[in-house]
N, C-alpha and C positions, 0 to 999 in steps of 0.2 A: 672407388679405391678403398681398400681395406684399412688404410691408416692415413691419418692426417697429423701434421704437427702444427700446433698453434702457439704463437708467442704469448708467454706470460709476462706482462709488464711488471708485475710484482716481483718475479724471480729473475727476469732478464734473460730467460732462455725459452726455446721452443719445447713444448711438452707434447707427448704423443696422445692422440685421441683414437682409440680403437673402435672400429665399427663392427668387428667380429672377434670372436675368441682367438687367442694365440694359436691354440691347437688346430683350429680350422683353417689357418693360413698355410699356403704352400711353403716349403722350405726356402724356395727362392725369395719369396716375399719376406719371410722372417729374416733372411740374410740381409736384404736391403734395409729393413727396419733397423736391425742391429748395427749395420754400418753407419746409417744416418745418426742413430742414437749415440753411438760411440763418439762421433764427432761433436755432437752437442754436449755429451757428458764430459768430454775433455775440457770444456770451458768452465765447468762448475767450480773448480778450485779457485779460479781467478775471480769469479763472482763472489764467492765466500770471502776471499781476501778483501775485496772492495767493501763489502758490508762490514767486516770486522774493523777496517780502518775508519769507517763512518761511526761505528759504535765507540771506538776509542776517542774520537773527536767529541762526540756527544757526552761521553763520560767526563771528559775534561770540562766541558761546558757546564755539566750538572754539578761538578765539584765546586765551581765558582758561582753558581746561581744562588741568589738569595731570595728570589721571589718564589713562593710556594707553588702558585699556579703554573709558572713557567717551568719549574722543576718537574712538575707532574707531566707536562707536555713532553719534555725532553725524555723523561722516563718511559713514556708511551712510545716515543720514537725508537728508543733503544729496544724495547720489547718487540716492536714490529720488525726491526732488523734481525733480532735474534730468532724470531719465528721464521723469517725468510731463510736464514742460515740453516735452521733445523730442516725446513722443507727441502732445501737444496741437498742436504746430506741424505735425506730419504731418496730423492731422485737419483743421486749418485750411486746408491746401492742397488737401484733398479736394474742396472746392467747385469749384475750377478744373478738376479732372479730370472731374467730372460735367458741368460746363458744356460742356467741349470735346467729350465724348461725345455730349451732346444735340445740339450744333451739327452734328457730323459726320453724324448720322443724320436731320437735318432735310431 
């Protein structure tokens, strides 16, 4: 199969794993990929929102934390969640890139 989707536990979504270049795939295969990706992509805003809610809770905890080492751990957790949000935003924009490629090769 030219494409697999593998779940990323870190991001909470399935991510595509290409075994061949996009341009080498049939239009039918590209359409199936885009359909599946659009379904996955549609869940990204909900994942971002959950991560943002966790960040807010951690920021509140950080505000009330007096222990320096504990505050460093909380800060690290916040940075990890922010990184996940950033990665999800990048994946969310991936649909636009695939659509543009498909249109260019039509």
